[in-house]
N, C-alpha and C positions, 0 to 999 in steps of 0.2 A: 409512730415509732413505738415499738414494743421492746421493753427491757427484760431480759432473762438473766437471772442470777444463779440458777441452779442447772448445771450442765446435765444432770440426770433427767431433767424435765423439758429439754429443748424440743420444739416441734420439728417436723420434717419440713425443710425449706425447699421451695420450688425453684430449680435452676439458680441456686445461690451464687451470687458474686460476692466473694469474701475478701476482707482485708483484716489485718491484725496490727495493733499498735496501742500505745498509751493514750494518744489523742488528748493530751493535756493542753488545751488551748488549740482551737482549730485555725491554724494560720493558713496562709495562701497555698502552701504546699499540700496541706491536708485537704483544703477545699478542692484543689485540682484532683486529688485522688478520689474524693467523694463524688465529684462530678463524673469522672471516668467510670466509676462504679455504677452510677445511675444510668449513664448512657448505655453501658454494656448490659445491665439488667433489663433495660427497655428492649434492646435488640433480641434478647433471648427469652423475653416474657418471663423474667425471673424477679427475684428480690435481692436486696442488698443486705449483707450481714457484716457487722463490725464487731470484732472481738477486741475487747480492751481488758485492762487489769486493775484489780484493787486488792491489796495495796499495790503501789507502783513497784515494778520489778527491782528497781535499785534499793528499795526499802527491804526487800526480801533477801537479796543476795549480798548486801553490804556486810563487810566484816565487823563493822561497828555501826551502831545506830547513829545516823546523822539525820538532821532535819532536812527535808527536801522541800524546796519551794515549788509548789504546783500552781499553775495558772488557774485551773478550774477544779472545783470539788467533784466528787463522784456524781453527785446529783446534777451538777451543771453539765457534765459530759453527756 
């Protein structure tokens, strides 16, 4: 797994299968999505790409600063 933090320096992905989400804690629903991505990427000889956010979108758009309980840190994701 390679983590990219700068949108301006992303590589060209080969036949990318992409999903987007916060993925704070990879529960069974997330695991199913990731497995489907892996299966699809294998069929198209491609790679999986997961787009996630930091800080959490709720922390950005909230009218007031509220503490948000996150299951995993950015590093753990």
